[in-house]
N, CA, C and O of each residue as an XYZ file, in Angstrom:
192
protein
N     136.175     92.688     68.109
C     135.371     91.460     68.118
C     135.168     90.974     69.547
O     134.068     90.585     69.938
N     136.250     91.004     70.315
C     136.184     90.494     71.686
C     135.268     91.350     72.558
O     134.528     90.822     73.388
N     135.316     92.665     72.372
C     134.476     93.569     73.157
C     133.006     93.378     72.803
O     132.143     93.425     73.679
N     132.724     93.166     71.537
C     131.337     92.952     71.116
C     130.798     91.653     71.699
O     129.629     91.574     72.077
N     131.642     90.643     71.770
C     131.230     89.366     72.341
C     130.961     89.503     73.832
O     129.996     88.934     74.343
N     131.799     90.249     74.531
C     131.594     90.477     75.962
C     130.310     91.252     76.210
O     129.562     90.939     77.136
N     130.053     92.256     75.390
C     128.826     93.041     75.526
C     127.606     92.160     75.311
O     126.605     92.301     76.013
N     127.682     91.265     74.359
C     126.571     90.350     74.096
C     126.303     89.465     75.304
O     125.146     89.262     75.673
N     127.346     88.937     75.923
C     127.159     88.093     77.103
C     126.558     88.878     78.264
O     125.715     88.366     79.001
N     126.997     90.119     78.420
C     126.440     90.960     79.490
C     124.956     91.182     79.259
O     124.153     91.062     80.185
N     124.593     91.505     78.031
C     123.181     91.759     77.729
C     122.350     90.495     77.899
O     121.245     90.550     78.439
N     122.860     89.375     77.450
C     122.078     88.138     77.486
C     121.957     87.535     78.877
O     120.949     86.895     79.177
N     122.949     87.718     79.727
C     122.943     87.032     81.012
C     122.914     87.959     82.221
O     122.125     87.739     83.140
N     123.741     88.974     82.242
C     123.828     89.824     83.435
C     122.572     90.667     83.626
O     122.064     90.760     84.743
N     122.067     91.275     82.574
C     120.900     92.134     82.725
C     119.655     91.372     83.189
O     118.955     91.871     84.071
N     119.345     90.198     82.647
C     118.200     89.454     83.184
C     118.394     89.033     84.642
O     117.436     89.029     85.415
N     119.617     88.681     85.022
C     119.878     88.308     86.415
C     119.663     89.514     87.324
O     119.067     89.389     88.394
N     120.148     90.680     86.899
C     119.936     91.897     87.683
C     118.449     92.209     87.781
O     117.969     92.600     88.845
N     117.721     92.043     86.691
C     116.280     92.305     86.703
C     115.568     91.366     87.670
O     114.675     91.801     88.397
N     115.942     90.094     87.695
C     115.331     89.131     88.612
C     115.623     89.518     90.054
O     114.732     89.460     90.902
N     116.854     89.910     90.342
C     117.219     90.320     91.705
C     116.407     91.540     92.132
O     115.933     91.605     93.266
N     116.247     92.501     91.235
C     115.467     93.701     91.557
C     114.007     93.344     91.807
O     113.400     93.863     92.744
N     113.436     92.471     90.991
C     112.041     92.060     91.162
C     111.850     91.332     92.484
O     110.881     91.593     93.196
N     112.756     90.425     92.822
C     112.658     89.690     94.086
C     112.819     90.638     95.269
O     112.095     90.525     96.258
N     113.757     91.567     95.172
C     113.951     92.529     96.258
C     112.712     93.392     96.440
O     112.308     93.658     97.572
N     112.108     93.831     95.351
C     110.890     94.632     95.454
C     109.750     93.809     96.042
O     108.971     94.323     96.845
N     109.642     92.547     95.658
C     108.588     91.691     96.201
C     108.777     91.477     97.697
O     107.804     91.499     98.451
N     110.005     91.271     98.133
C     110.268     91.110     99.565
C     109.954     92.393    100.327
O     109.392     92.346    101.422
N     110.312     93.529     99.755
C     110.009     94.810    100.392
C     108.499     95.018    100.463
O     107.971     95.469    101.479
N     107.820     94.687     99.382
C     106.379     94.896     99.321
C     105.643     93.975    100.288
O     104.603     94.354    100.826
N     106.164     92.780    100.516
C     105.495     91.838    101.409
C     105.883     92.045    102.868
O     105.301     91.425    103.758
N     106.859     92.911    103.119
C     107.243     93.183    104.500
C     106.205     94.095    105.137
O     105.253     94.526    104.486
N     106.399     94.380    106.407
C     105.396     95.139    107.140
C     105.626     96.638    107.014
O     105.679     97.353    108.015
N     105.762     97.107    105.784
C     105.981     98.534    105.574
C     104.725     99.339    105.859
O     104.801    100.552    106.053
N     103.572     98.685    105.887
C     102.326     99.406    106.160
C     102.215     99.789    107.623
O     101.431    100.672    107.970
N     102.976     99.148    108.482
C     102.909     99.442    109.913
C     103.990    100.446    110.306
O     104.774    100.204    111.224
N     104.020    101.561    109.610
C     105.040    102.569    109.883
C     104.429    103.840    110.460
O     104.995    104.925    110.328
N     103.276    103.699    111.097
C     102.572    104.790    111.766
C     102.064    105.859    110.810
O     101.715    106.956    111.246
N     102.018    105.567    109.541
C     101.377    106.498    108.609
C      99.976    105.983    108.359
O      99.798    104.828    107.970
N      98.994    106.811    108.575
C      97.603    106.392    108.467
C      97.039    106.777    107.107
O      96.774    107.951    106.849
N      96.858    105.794    106.245
C      96.235    106.049    104.954
C      94.718    105.930    105.042
O      94.003    106.385    104.149
N      94.232    105.325    106.108
C      92.802    105.084    106.272
C      92.205    106.143    107.191
O      92.838    106.595    108.144
N      90.996    106.515    106.885
C      90.274    107.394    107.804
C      89.530    106.530    108.807
O      89.424    105.318    108.623
N      89.020    107.132    109.851
C      88.273    106.370    110.860
C      87.022    105.746    110.269
O      86.611    104.672    110.708
N      86.409    106.382    109.292
C      85.192    105.847    108.679
C      85.492    104.578    107.885
O      84.631    103.704    107.778
N      86.690    104.463    107.331
C      87.038    103.279    106.540
C      87.254    102.050    107.411
O      87.128    100.925    106.927
N      87.573    102.243    108.673
C      87.849    101.111    109.560
C      86.584    100.419    110.036
O      86.651     99.305    110.555
N      85.458    101.042    109.873
C      84.196    100.453    110.369
C      83.573     99.504    109.398
O      82.517     98.938    109.679
């Protein structure tokens, strides 16, 4: 009984918190200047 109750608390609270942390971390990574890493995705014609 006690183990099932602990598992329920983990599912209800820990997993959503972990998901929020992962989403925020991905958003911060995505908004950082990762595009300025000297990899050119654009051709010269696209810059004009």
